[in-house]
DOTI-762246 format. One line per 2 residues: number of its first residue (from 1); for each residue x, y, z of N, C-alpha, C. Coordinates in steps of 0.02 Angstrom, whole numbers, m for minus. Layout:
BEGIN
NUM> X/Y/Z/X/Y/Z/X/Y/Z | ... .
***
This chain:
BEGIN
1> m350/m303/358/m289/m284/389/m250/m354/411 | m192/m343/406/m142/m406/425/m147/m415/498 .
3> m137/m477/521/m130/m494/579/m75/m468/617 | m73/m434/672/m13/m409/706/34/m462/723 .
5> 99/m452/711/148/m494/729/163/m492/803 | 179/m557/841/189/m547/916/258/m516/925 .
7> 298/m513/871/369/m501/892/367/m422/915 | 412/m403/960/411/m337/985/474/m306/939 .
9> 473/m248/905/515/m218/870/528/m151/886 | 582/m118/852/592/m41/864/632/m35/940 .
11> 685/m54/940/723/m33/1011/792/m9/982 | 784/53/967/847/95/947/896/92/1007 .
13> 953/88/988/1014/108/1039/1046/179/1031 | 1098/184/1070/1126/253/1070/1162/266/1008 .
15> 1178/224/963/1212/236/901/1153/260/840 | 1100/262/863/1047/283/812/1069/350/776 .
17> 1080/404/816/1101/462/780/1168/466/744 | 1201/417/739/1265/412/717/1249/415/630 .
19> 1205/399/609/1177/402/539/1174/466/514 | 1163/522/565/1160/587/549/1225/627/562 .
21> 1278/587/576/1336/617/594/1353/634/672 | 1309/601/715/1316/620/787/1357/564/816 .
23> 1420/571/814/1461/531/847/1485/539/920 | 1512/493/954/1526/503/1032/1566/558/1035 .
25> 1622/570/985/1667/626/990/1637/689/987 | 1581/696/929/1540/757/926/1503/770/994 .
27> 1469/715/1021/1441/724/1089/1474/767/1132 | 1533/739/1150/1578/761/1197/1593/827/1180 .
29> 1611/849/1120/1620/917/1098/1559/962/1118 | 1511/941/1096/1450/978/1109/1433/995/1197 .
31> 1453/943/1228/1440/946/1297/1485/991/1327 | 1557/990/1300/1603/1033/1325/1591/1098/1302 .
33> 1564/1118/1259/1544/1184/1221/1487/1208/1282 | 1440/1164/1296/1376/1182/1338/1404/1210/1402 .
35> 1447/1176/1433/1483/1194/1498/1534/1230/1506 | 1549/1272/1436/1614/1306/1440/1612/1373/1469 .
37> 1560/1390/1487/1561/1452/1533/1540/1441/1606 | 1546/1375/1625/1526/1356/1695/1462/1349/1717 .
39> 1418/1326/1666/1354/1312/1687/1347/1264/1744 | 1298/1259/1785/1280/1207/1839/1272/1141/1803 .
41> 1243/1133/1747/1211/1072/1723/1196/1091/1649 | 1186/1027/1608/1162/1051/1537/1133/986/1518 .
43> 1096/983/1463/1072/924/1430/1065/941/1348 | 1082/879/1318/1075/876/1237/1018/843/1221 .
45> 959/861/1187/910/828/1165/914/820/1078 | 930/764/1065/925/743/998/851/718/976 .
47> 821/734/919/759/701/901/755/702/828 | 729/637/802/711/629/741/637/594/730 .
49> 592/640/704/528/617/705/500/619/626 | 447/564/624/410/572/559/330/560/569 .
51> 301/619/551/223/601/565/190/607/492 | 147/552/487/99/540/424/29/553/450 .
53> m11/591/401/m85/599/415/m112/586/344 | m176/562/363/m225/558/292/m285/572/324 .
55> m331/618/281/m393/622/300/m439/614/238 | m513/601/256/m551/575/204/m623/620/217 .
57> m646/629/166/m717/670/168/m755/659/99 | m819/647/98/m858/639/50/m830/578/6 .
59> m805/532/34/m773/465/m2/m709/475/m37 | m676/537/m29/m622/540/m62/m563/572/m9 .
61> m506/562/m30/m456/576/21/m441/656/9 | m440/692/56/m433/768/41/m366/795/67 .
63> m335/748/100/m277/785/133/m225/712/151 | m162/726/128/m117/668/150/m45/704/153 .
65> m2/693/208/47/720/204/102/691/260 | 160/699/246/222/683/283/265/734/309 .
67> 274/729/377/322/788/405/383/758/431 | 437/776/415/507/749/451/538/797/495 .
69> 551/786/545/592/838/603/657/801/624 | 705/842/623/772/813/648/808/878/671 .
71> 830/870/743/867/932/762/891/910/833 | 917/959/863/968/953/937/941/1017/970 .
73> 918/1006/1035/907/1066/1081/958/1054/1134 | 987/1120/1156/1042/1120/1204/1017/1172/1250 .
75> 1022/1136/1312/997/1179/1379/1060/1176/1426 | 1075/1246/1443/1120/1254/1499/1083/1294/1556 .
77> 1099/1273/1619/1071/1289/1673/1112/1319/1727 | 1093/1368/1759/1123/1403/1813/1074/1418/1869 .
79> 1076/1372/1913/1010/1380/1968/956/1362/1933 | 904/1410/1930/848/1399/1900/838/1444/1829 .
81> 905/1476/1809/893/1511/1750/920/1466/1701 | 886/1472/1631/901/1431/1575/922/1462/1522 .
83> 984/1441/1483/995/1466/1414/985/1410/1368 | 940/1421/1308/924/1364/1265/944/1387/1202 .
85> 966/1339/1160/971/1350/1082/956/1285/1052 | 940/1289/985/934/1227/957/951/1231/887 .
87> 960/1177/844/990/1193/771/957/1117/738 | 935/1130/673/915/1087/636/981/1050/596 .
89> 1031/1076/607/1097/1054/570/1134/1014/624 | 1146/958/602/1186/915/651/1256/892/630 .
91> 1280/949/598/1356/951/591/1386/973/656 | 1438/940/662/1477/951/731/1487/1033/739 .
93> 1510/1079/690/1524/1149/692/1450/1180/721 | 1397/1159/690/1338/1196/704/1307/1175/774 .
95> 1310/1109/798/1288/1091/853/1336/1127/913 | 1407/1139/896/1436/1165/959/1427/1239/956 .
97> 1405/1275/898/1391/1351/899/1329/1347/942 | 1271/1301/930/1212/1308/970/1232/1300/1044 .
99> 1268/1252/1063/1290/1235/1139/1321/1305/1166 | 1366/1341/1127/1405/1390/1156/1342/1452/1159 .
101> 1297/1455/1121/1237/1503/1126/1202/1491/1197 | 1188/1434/1194/1160/1418/1266/1199/1423/1323 .
103> 1263/1412/1319/1314/1422/1375/1307/1492/1404 | 1293/1542/1365/1296/1611/1380/1264/1639/1442 .
105> 1215/1593/1468/1175/1602/1522/1229/1598/1589 | 1292/1567/1579/1337/1567/1637/1390/1610/1621 .
107> 1434/1624/1668/1489/1668/1655/1541/1647/1721 | 1569/1586/1717/1608/1571/1758/1668/1530/1729 .
109> 1699/1491/1772/1755/1448/1745/1720/1392/1706 | 1763/1365/1662/1724/1305/1625/1709/1240/1666 .
111> 1662/1213/1642/1648/1149/1683/1686/1095/1643 | 1662/1021/1660/1698/959/1626/1660/925/1593 .
113> 1679/908/1526/1635/856/1492/1644/780/1524 | 1604/740/1510/1606/673/1540/1664/639/1501 .
115> 1689/597/1544/1738/548/1530/1714/495/1489 | 1665/462/1518/1633/411/1483/1547/423/1464 .
117> 1538/405/1412/1462/394/1398/1437/325/1401 | 1375/320/1444/1341/264/1455/1273/257/1442 .
119> 1251/201/1408/1181/202/1393/1136/181/1457 | 1093/215/1462/1038/190/1523/997/131/1506 .
121> 975/89/1533/919/41/1532/854/71/1544 | 810/63/1489/735/96/1501/687/48/1504 .
123> 635/58/1537/570/15/1528/545/16/1468 | 485/m30/1452/459/m23/1387/389/m29/1399 .
125> 359/36/1404/282/43/1413/245/44/1345 | 278/43/1288/239/38/1230/291/m2/1170 .
127> 295/m62/1172/313/m102/1122/270/m93/1057 | 304/m97/1003/264/m104/942/280/m164/898 .
129> 224/m192/877/228/m251/840/244/m235/757 | 196/m179/745/176/m162/670/199/m86/655 .
131> 265/m63/647/283/m5/647/257/32/589 | 254/99/609/216/137/560/260/159/490 .
133> 329/143/490/365/151/434/363/93/384 | 324/36/403/308/m15/362/239/m11/333 .
135> 201/41/348/128/50/336/123/96/276 | 97/74/218/86/109/159/22/139/161 .
137> 9/201/114/m52/222/101/m114/175/75 | m86/117/45/m135/79/16/m162/32/87 .
139> m132/40/145/m164/12/206/m201/77/243 | m173/130/245/m209/178/272/m281/208/245 .
141> m278/215/187/m330/243/152/m401/202/160 | m387/130/150/m452/89/164/m465/92/226 .
143> m416/107/275/m447/107/347/m507/163/363 | m472/222/343/m508/276/348/m589/286/307 .
145> m574/256/247/m641/244/205/m680/190/245 | m662/140/277/m712/102/306/m742/129/376 .
147> m704/175/402/m735/207/462/m783/254/437 | m781/296/376/m833/334/345/m895/286/330 .
149> m882/235/293/m944/196/278/m978/167/330 | m951/146/389/m975/122/447/m1023/168/480 .
151> m999/242/479/m1029/290/520/m1096/308/471 | m1094/315/408/m1156/327/374/m1213/266/389 .
153> m1177/198/390/m1229/137/405/m1269/131/456 | m1240/179/507/m1274/169/577/m1332/223/586 .
155> m1342/259/551/m1403/310/562/m1404/361/500 | m1475/352/463/m1495/389/417/m1491/466/419 .
157> m1488/489/471/m1483/559/483/m1413/592/475 | m1355/548/470/m1296/567/460/m1284/585/386 .
159> m1275/653/369/m1264/678/299/m1187/690/283 | m1144/694/332/m1068/707/307/m1031/673/364 .
161> m976/651/333/m920/606/377/m856/635/364 | m813/654/409/m748/658/391/m705/611/438 .
163> m657/577/412/m620/524/457/m540/540/442 | m502/527/492/m428/545/485/m390/497/527 .
165> m330/489/505/m285/436/546/m215/483/542 | m180/489/600/m115/520/609/m75/464/641 .
167> m16/457/616/39/414/652/98/446/658 | 143/426/715/202/465/715/251/409/740 .
169> 314/429/727/377/386/760/433/432/772 | 452/437/833/495/485/853/541/442/896 .
171> 611/458/882/661/439/925/701/498/945 | 719/493/1024/752/539/1057/815/520/1087 .
173> 858/559/1093/927/538/1128/937/594/1171 | 941/578/1242/959/639/1284/1022/618/1312 .
175> 1063/674/1321/1141/661/1356/1146/710/1405 | 1179/679/1455/1200/729/1518/1266/736/1525 .
177> 1288/784/1563/1360/788/1567/1393/730/1610 | 1358/701/1652/1377/646/1701/1393/587/1648 .
179> 1376/577/1574/1373/529/1542/1325/488/1524 | 1271/509/1567/1211/471/1551/1182/481/1467 .
181> 1169/417/1445/1131/431/1382/1063/395/1371 | 1011/423/1362/947/384/1359/914/391/1291 .
183> 904/331/1264/875/343/1190/800/304/1196 | 744/331/1167/684/306/1171/650/314/1103 .
185> 615/261/1084/575/261/1026/506/270/1049 | 476/324/1012/405/348/1039/363/343/989 .
187> 317/287/974/277/285/929/206/319/952 | 162/336/910/92/379/930/54/370/870 .
189> m16/352/881/m62/356/830/m126/390/859 | m165/420/799/m234/444/828/m273/444/775 .
191> m341/419/786/m396/411/741/m450/455/743 | m487/486/703/m543/529/712/m596/512/671 .
193> m668/519/700/m724/530/660/m764/573/676 | m782/617/624/m820/686/628/m881/673/588 .
195> m946/684/622/m999/670/586/m1038/738/589 | m1088/752/543/m1137/797/534/m1203/769/526 .
197> m1253/782/563/m1315/757/554/m1369/803/552 | m1421/796/523/m1467/846/511/m1548/817/521 .
199> m1591/847/555/m1657/835/559/m1698/888/572 | m1757/897/533/m1803/948/549/m1778/1020/548 .
201> m1730/1034/498/m1700/1094/492/m1638/1114/542 | m1624/1056/593/m1574/1069/649/m1501/1020/612 .
203> m1453/1061/613/m1399/1028/594/m1345/1031/652 | m1311/969/671/m1267/976/721/m1194/924/698 .
205> m1140/939/728/m1082/899/718/m1051/877/787 | m1011/822/787/m981/804/842/m935/757/824 .
207> m879/730/868/m825/692/836/m812/637/906 | m770/593/880/m748/539/927/m684/525/899 .
209> m629/505/952/m565/494/925/m536/437/972 | m479/407/954/m444/360/992/m360/381/978 .
211> m325/364/1030/m259/388/1031/m217/318/1075 | m151/320/1043/m121/271/1083/m46/276/1063 .
213> m2/260/1115/73/240/1092/71/168/1063 | 60/161/1003/54/87/965/69/101/887 .
215> 69/45/872/88/38/799/17/16/758 | 13/m4/701/m50/m34/664/m92/m80/706 .
217> m54/m118/741/m93/m162/769/m142/m143/820 | m145/m79/838/m188/m52/887/m259/m61/854 .
219> m265/m52/786/m324/m47/755/m352/m111/736 | m321/m174/750/m348/m245/734/m397/m265/778 .
221> m419/m220/839/m473/m239/877/m534/m205/839 | m578/m246/807/m642/m226/786/m690/m183/829 .
223> m680/m208/899/m725/m178/951/m716/m107/963 | m648/m86/964/m612/m30/971/m638/16/919 .
225> m634/m4/855/m653/34/798/m729/56/809 | m762/m3/812/m831/0/819/m856/55/860 .
227> m836/54/933/m838/98/982/m821/176/966 | m778/184/922/m760/250/909/m807/272/857 .
229> m819/245/802/m874/260/764/m948/266/783 | m966/217/827/m1030/229/865/m1032/284/904 .
231> m977/302/937/m984/358/980/m990/426/944 | m947/431/883/m961/492/840/m1021/497/822 .
233> m1057/443/799/m1126/449/771/m1184/469/831 | m1170/422/879/m1222/439/941/m1214/511/977 .
235> m1146/538/974/m1144/604/1006/m1175/658/959 | m1171/636/885/m1188/687/841/m1274/693/851 .
237> m1309/637/845/m1371/625/839/m1409/646/907 | m1368/641/960/m1385/658/1026/m1399/738/1033 .
239> m1357/783/989/m1363/848/998/m1441/872/968 | m1459/832/920/m1518/855/875/m1583/867/924 .
241> m1580/820/986/m1637/820/1024/m1623/852/1085 | m1563/890/1095/m1549/914/1167/m1559/992/1163 .
243> m1569/1010/1236/m1574/1077/1236/m1533/1107/1297 | m1563/1165/1329/m1525/1201/1373/m1555/1187/1451 .
245> m1511/1166/1496/m1541/1158/1574/m1552/1236/1595 | m1587/1234/1648/m1594/1293/1683/m1543/1332/1718 .
247> m1527/1384/1713/m1465/1413/1740/m1468/1417/1818 | m1406/1416/1850/m1401/1423/1924/m1339/1383/1949 .
249> m1348/1392/2014/m1287/1356/2054/m1331/1291/2080 | m1295/1230/2051/m1324/1176/2062/m1277/1112/2075 .
251> m1293/1049/2101/m1248/993/2098/m1227/975/2026 | m1165/957/2016/m1144/924/1950/m1107/867/1959 .
253> m1137/819/1910/m1111/745/1918/m1070/740/1852 | m999/727/1846/m954/714/1802/m952/645/1788 .
255> m968/625/1725/m968/559/1698/m893/529/1702 | m885/467/1709/m818/431/1712/m795/438/1649 .
257> m720/449/1635/m688/448/1584/m663/514/1554 | m703/549/1496/m689/605/1467/m695/672/1511 .
259> m732/662/1572/m728/721/1620/m675/738/1657 | m628/696/1639/m556/706/1680/m528/770/1639 .
261> m553/799/1589/m519/859/1570/m530/914/1622 | m581/916/1661/m595/963/1706/m542/944/1760 .
263> m536/893/1788/m476/871/1833/m407/887/1816 | m393/887/1738/m328/898/1710/m316/977/1721 .
265> m356/1006/1696/m355/1074/1685/m366/1129/1753 | m416/1109/1791/m440/1151/1844/m396/1133/1912 .
267> m367/1077/1903/m328/1058/1959/m263/1026/1951 | m241/987/1904/m184/968/1880/m129/1017/1873 .
269> m141/1063/1836/m103/1120/1815/m70/1151/1875 | m126/1160/1925/m94/1194/1986/m56/1155/2031 .
271> m41/1093/2013/m4/1050/2052/66/1038/2013 | 74/1069/1947/145/1068/1925/187/1116/1956 .
273> 246/1088/1979/287/1126/2030/319/1194/2012 | 324/1197/1937/343/1279/1919/304/1320/1944 .
275> 238/1318/1940/187/1363/1964/194/1371/2033 | 207/1319/2076/218/1319/2150/274/1354/2177 .
277> 338/1335/2138/395/1361/2149/395/1442/2146 | 356/1468/2093/349/1533/2093/298/1573/2127 .
279> 260/1532/2171/210/1562/2211/146/1574/2166 | 133/1542/2118/80/1569/2067/14/1524/2090 .
281> 24/1454/2095/m28/1420/2117/m57/1422/2185 | m117/1409/2187/m151/1408/2253/m123/1356/2297 .
283> m95/1300/2274/m68/1249/2310/1/1258/2339 | 32/1315/2316/104/1319/2342/113/1327/2413 .
285> 62/1331/2461/79/1337/2523/36/1288/2565 | 18/1232/2526/m40/1181/2560/m8/1109/2550 .
287> 54/1106/2548/91/1043/2540/81/1011/2614 | 55/945/2617/38/911/2678/m20/921/2711 .
289> m67/966/2674/m132/984/2699/m183/959/2665 | m237/949/2708/m302/917/2667/m336/974/2622 .
291> m339/940/2562/m364/993/2503/m429/951/2474 | m453/895/2496/m508/861/2466/m531/810/2517 .
293> m594/788/2509/m621/730/2557/m571/668/2551 | m574/628/2614/m523/574/2619/m538/519/2567 .
295> m594/518/2536/m597/459/2485/m574/484/2415 | m538/540/2409/m502/573/2348/m443/561/2340 .
297> m411/519/2290/m335/515/2272/m329/531/2207 | m269/576/2196/m263/601/2125/m187/579/2102 .
299> m187/545/2041/m119/519/2029/m101/545/1958 | m36/558/1944/m6/577/1887/48/525/1871 .
301> 35/484/1815/70/423/1801/97/424/1731 | 158/413/1724/190/397/1658/198/327/1646 .
303> 173/283/1676/192/203/1657/135/164/1642 | 74/189/1613/17/155/1601/39/137/1519 .
305> 37/58/1521/60/36/1452/8/71/1390 | 48/95/1343/18/116/1273/m32/167/1278 .
307> m42/203/1340/m86/265/1341/m49/325/1309 | m77/363/1287/m56/437/1254/m6/477/1296 .
309> m14/455/1364/35/510/1418/91/464/1426 | 96/401/1414/152/348/1433/217/393/1416 .
311> 274/376/1455/336/389/1423/382/342/1470 | 432/317/1424/479/270/1457/536/311/1503 .
313> 547/370/1471/596/420/1507/572/485/1497 | 577/533/1534/564/597/1526/619/629/1489 .
315> 604/693/1466/640/735/1413/710/769/1453 | 721/751/1513/788/772/1546/823/710/1553 .
317> 798/648/1536/835/586/1534/823/554/1606 | 777/571/1646/752/544/1720/695/490/1708 .
319> 702/433/1756/649/383/1749/579/410/1751 | 522/396/1726/455/413/1739/438/365/1802 .
321> 369/383/1817/346/345/1878/269/365/1894 | 244/320/1939/178/348/1954/180/390/2024 .
323> 160/461/2015/162/507/2063/100/506/2096 | 95/504/2166/32/520/2196/36/588/2214 .
325> m15/628/2200/m23/705/2197/m57/713/2260 | m113/683/2274/m164/687/2334/m182/621/2353 .
327> m167/606/2428/m181/538/2441/m215/542/2504 | m274/517/2489/m333/520/2546/m351/588/2562 .
329> m356/628/2514/m369/704/2525/m314/746/2537 | m248/716/2553/m202/758/2573/m151/769/2520 .
331> m122/842/2505/m79/845/2455/m7/819/2474 | 11/772/2436/79/738/2447/136/757/2407 .
333> 113/776/2336/180/789/2296/151/837/2233 | 206/880/2221/190/916/2158/213/874/2096 .
335> 214/900/2034/235/874/1969/302/909/1951 | 359/874/1964/428/903/1960/464/885/1906 .
337> 507/945/1878/552/925/1835/624/931/1882 | 683/938/1846/741/949/1895/747/1001/1924 .
339> 728/1066/1904/742/1123/1924/697/1139/1991 | 635/1112/1985/581/1121/2044/594/1070/2095 .
341> 633/1008/2087/640/963/2124/703/983/2174 | 753/1015/2129/820/1042/2174/785/1098/2224 .
343> 736/1140/2200/712/1200/2233/676/1171/2305 | 640/1115/2290/617/1085/2352/650/1029/2382 .
345> 706/1010/2364/749/963/2391/715/892/2391 | 689/872/2334/663/817/2317/689/776/2272 .
347> 676/731/2243/689/688/2169/636/711/2129 | 656/716/2050/614/734/2005/563/676/1991 .
349> 510/692/1980/450/644/1973/450/615/1901 | 504/629/1860/509/613/1784/455/638/1743 .
351> 441/713/1754/390/749/1726/414/797/1683 | 477/806/1678/515/863/1626/497/846/1563 .
353> 456/883/1538/434/869/1452/441/922/1412 | 447/910/1344/454/964/1309/419/944/1237 .
355> 396/992/1200/358/974/1138/407/950/1088 | 459/974/1074/508/956/1031/587/976/1036 .
357> 624/965/1004/695/986/1003/705/1076/1017 | 645/1101/985/645/1176/995/623/1219/1056 .
359> 617/1162/1109/577/1181/1173/628/1160/1230 | 632/1192/1280/656/1169/1341/609/1132/1385 .
361> 634/1085/1423/583/1054/1471/556/1091/1529 | 502/1080/1541/461/1099/1595/414/1043/1633 .
363> 395/1065/1698/346/1017/1723/286/1003/1690 | 271/942/1669/203/932/1637/174/869/1650 .
365> 113/862/1658/72/797/1666/80/756/1612 | 57/688/1637/71/633/1593/7/601/1582 .
367> m21/553/1623/m86/523/1628/m99/550/1697 | m164/584/1706/m185/622/1770/m261/588/1779 .
369> m273/571/1839/m322/532/1846/m340/531/1917 | m407/532/1946/m435/512/2005/m446/440/2016 .
371> m413/417/2071/m427/345/2075/m498/325/2103 | m520/258/2096/m582/238/2113/m605/254/2191 .
373> m659/275/2194/m693/286/2266/m745/239/2296 | m769/241/2341/m819/197/2376/m890/189/2352 .
375> m909/237/2307/m984/250/2293/m1005/222/2225 | m1066/189/2227/m1094/165/2160/m1121/222/2124 .
377> m1108/217/2055/m1120/276/2027/m1191/286/2015 | m1242/225/2007/m1309/240/2020/m1328/283/2081 .
379> m1296/263/2134/m1311/299/2194/m1296/375/2192 | m1244/394/2151/m1220/457/2151/m1281/494/2104 .
381> m1303/465/2058/m1353/500/2023/m1421/509/2059 | m1431/458/2101/m1495/454/2140/m1492/501/2192 .
383> m1425/521/2224/m1423/576/2268/m1437/640/2245 | m1448/654/2181/m1454/735/2162/m1532/729/2143 .
385> m1564/791/2177/m1631/797/2167/m1642/847/2102 | m1595/894/2093/m1595/936/2031/m1520/955/2019 .
387> m1496/943/1962/m1433/951/1934/m1411/934/1867 | m1363/929/1855/m1346/907/1778/m1297/850/1776 .
389> m1287/809/1732/m1244/755/1734/m1194/775/1665 | m1135/791/1672/m1086/806/1611/m1053/750/1584 .
391> m1067/726/1516/m1034/677/1480/m973/694/1447 | m971/742/1401/m908/766/1362/m904/838/1366 .
393> m835/863/1361/m829/932/1361/m791/957/1285 | m801/1014/1270/m773/1034/1206/m698/1079/1234 .
395> m707/1130/1276/m639/1158/1287/m657/1188/1355 | m605/1227/1384/m610/1265/1439/m558/1322/1447 .
397> m565/1356/1501/m511/1421/1518/m497/1406/1588 | m437/1417/1617/m413/1406/1683/m371/1469/1702 .
399> m383/1498/1759/m326/1535/1779/m291/1499/1837 | m225/1488/1819/m186/1444/1870/m180/1477/1936 .
401> m172/1542/1953/m166/1566/2014/m221/1555/2053 | m273/1580/2036/m340/1572/2077/m370/1505/2069 .
403> m361/1478/2009/m398/1407/1994/m474/1413/1974 | m484/1479/1948/m555/1496/1925/m559/1463/1853 .
405> m620/1424/1840/m623/1392/1769/m686/1414/1748 | m685/1408/1665/m763/1403/1633/m748/1341/1594 .
407> m783/1299/1584/m788/1243/1538/m850/1235/1498 | m837/1215/1445/m894/1209/1392/m916/1136/1391 .
409> m972/1125/1414/m993/1049/1417/m1032/1035/1348 | m1007/990/1319/m1040/971/1240/m1100/935/1247 .
411> m1104/877/1289/m1159/839/1292/m1171/819/1379 | m1229/804/1383/m1248/782/1460/m1324/780/1473 .
413> m1344/767/1520/m1418/760/1544/m1431/808/1603 | m1500/823/1607/m1528/849/1667/m1540/792/1713 .
415> m1526/809/1777/m1547/759/1832/m1608/787/1872 | m1659/745/1867/m1717/768/1905/m1744/712/1951 .
417> m1749/731/2016/m1772/676/2066/m1731/605/2065 | m1658/614/2058/m1612/557/2052/m1621/522/1983 .
419> m1648/549/1930/m1645/510/1871/m1608/559/1818 | m1585/527/1766/m1561/563/1708/m1625/580/1665 .
421> m1647/643/1645/m1700/653/1597/m1683/679/1536 | m1699/746/1534/m1685/772/1468/m1606/782/1448 .
423> m1595/776/1385/m1529/777/1353/m1509/860/1356 | m1461/872/1363/m1431/943/1363/m1370/949/1326 .
425> m1356/1014/1304/m1296/1018/1265/m1267/1096/1271 | m1197/1107/1255/m1176/1171/1245/m1189/1206/1315 .
427> m1174/1202/1366/m1174/1215/1430/m1104/1244/1461 | m1097/1305/1489/m1043/1322/1523/m1041/1304/1592 .
429> m998/1280/1618/m995/1262/1688/m927/1307/1727 | m960/1342/1778/m897/1397/1799/m897/1375/1865 .
431> m830/1377/1898/m813/1365/1961/m744/1382/1974 | m718/1357/2037/m649/1359/2056/m618/1293/2070 .
433> m567/1277/2046/m538/1206/2048/m532/1187/2121 | m486/1214/2159/m484/1200/2228/m546/1196/2271 .
435> m588/1247/2251/m658/1245/2297/m700/1186/2272 | m693/1163/2199/m731/1104/2178/m700/1049/2201 .
437> m642/1047/2217/m610/981/2258/m627/971/2306 | m630/1025/2351/m655/1028/2418/m739/1012/2425 .
439> m765/1014/2368/m845/1018/2365/m854/936/2342 | m807/898/2324/m828/830/2307/m861/794/2353 .
441> m916/768/2342/m961/736/2399/m971/665/2383 | m955/636/2320/m964/557/2304/m910/548/2244 .
443> m872/493/2256/m829/472/2193/m848/398/2192 | m860/386/2125/m888/313/2107/m825/270/2100 .
445> m839/201/2094/m792/148/2087/m777/126/2025 | m794/175/1978/m795/159/1904/m741/197/1865 .
447> m697/218/1884/m631/248/1855/m624/221/1783 | m613/269/1739/m602/266/1667/m552/308/1646 .
449> m500/284/1617/m452/325/1580/m478/343/1514 | m488/399/1494/m512/420/1419/m460/398/1366 .
451> m488/371/1307/m434/341/1262/m434/403/1203 | m454/455/1226/m443/496/1162/m380/535/1162 .
453> m372/576/1094/m309/599/1082/m296/674/1109 | m290/673/1189/m280/747/1220/m215/770/1211 .
455> m204/843/1197/m149/871/1188/m154/934/1242 | m97/934/1289/m92/980/1334/m59/1046/1325 .
457> m88/1110/1326/m40/1155/1297/m22/1200/1364 | 46/1227/1362/70/1258/1424/134/1301/1395 .
459> 134/1365/1410/198/1409/1392/215/1394/1312 | 163/1389/1272/174/1381/1198/188/1319/1176 .
461> 196/1267/1225/208/1194/1206/148/1147/1213 | 142/1099/1164/91/1050/1173/120/986/1175 .
463> 100/945/1231/122/876/1238/68/827/1243 | 81/762/1218/20/718/1227/4/694/1301 .
465> m48/689/1320/m73/672/1385/m128/623/1385 | m137/586/1438/m201/561/1452/m233/585/1519 .
467> m296/566/1528/m330/593/1580/m410/547/1599 | m422/545/1660/m480/509/1667/m510/508/1741 .
469> m556/489/1754/m588/491/1828/m643/440/1826 | m664/433/1882/m726/394/1901/m789/444/1897 .
471> m851/422/1907/m913/459/1907/m902/501/1980 | m900/568/1970/m888/613/2046/m941/657/2041 .
473> m976/670/2101/m1027/716/2123/m986/786/2159 | m997/841/2126/m979/898/2150/m1034/932/2178 .
475> m1025/946/2248/m1101/987/2274/m1125/1045/2250 | m1092/1082/2217/m1110/1148/2190/m1066/1181/2145 .
477> m1087/1191/2079/m1048/1230/2022/m1099/1280/1996 | m1079/1326/1961/m1124/1369/1923/m1135/1351/1847 .
479> m1194/1345/1828/m1216/1309/1756/m1250/1374/1728 | m1212/1382/1677/m1244/1439/1623/m1290/1412/1577 .
481> m1356/1392/1595/m1413/1370/1552/m1453/1423/1535 | m1514/1416/1542/m1579/1471/1524/m1594/1486/1590 .
483> m1626/1540/1599/m1656/1558/1655/m1736/1527/1653 | m1741/1501/1719/m1804/1461/1722/m1865/1509/1726 .
***
């Protein structure tokens, strides 16, 4: 692979969409149409994205594709009511038609289009040196083939390997009636290695992946690639000798890093402000109250460079930030878009996000994690007489209202007399998010942000996110193992 260039490239300006016929005059006409029936506010969201993928199995490329998306989404707002329409036709008549359709949410006197359009200055949390539009399949295919070969070389029990590389480049332009225009170039890449291993008639599969808002230079680090391949192999062969723990209610220790999925799902969603504004979340009446021990601080952050959940600007055109949700055990903030922020009389947290121009923005997490605590991870394990240690999770289900959850732990260990003993797999962990947060007994000083390619689903929309945590001990959860 070529050495990455130190030059920072790809900084499109507000003229980017003019190549598709989106001129300042066209934008003014669309804004006027969106406000024509007296909406309180509106936004225009232009998007152009190119996604490439290539996957390899049995030494041969079995899939390669390119997907191009181009369109405009128009949202008109009256209070907390939303009118939304989108179009893939960026001719002025088609855009105006979509705006008039969205405007039907309102029925009052016309609003005013902006006099001046002005570009916002944005931070740069994911500069790119080697953009994906300059990378050919002659580079991509040897990469995924090398990952496959490396996996086979690590363990003779590996009988099948599938590797994949996905990269994307997206440019968005957000325009508001006050004249604000925010344009952002958003790169993304995800690599995956999936292995199948066999031994003594037992066959198991597992995966590892990496993701980042970055260009080709992300893969120039051999240690990063070696870590991904080794994790895929190690996690797979681990399953060959793993069993089930005894069932029952017991202490659970969550490993640093990927266990953050439980924090994200069981707790993070309950702090998204739309659920609280509607009285759905159990946290809707607990602002300013203690909801966790004093050594627990939880953050949602859009400013971590090159992380999958990073954003330079949210999808409403507002600045992103580091939002402290829980500080020293006390609930301090929800995750806000503009509608919820107006409801609560606070500023948006830069968390209005959408999957694409076909979707309207809603409050969403970015990178959600628990900050380091005061405890040594080894001491946390030593404190458990009988329990389990969870390393990776496969999936889970959460009820936002009550916060009840069931997660499927893929790999972990039994803890006996303060030591990790037998490897365990495929275990259901059952509990309640708010109750689990209150039952946190120890938090390690080893916080890790997981580097995997997480996508968060909500209301039919998926957005890229990051998550992580230190080693955490929860005093009691229900473990669905086998009867002792």
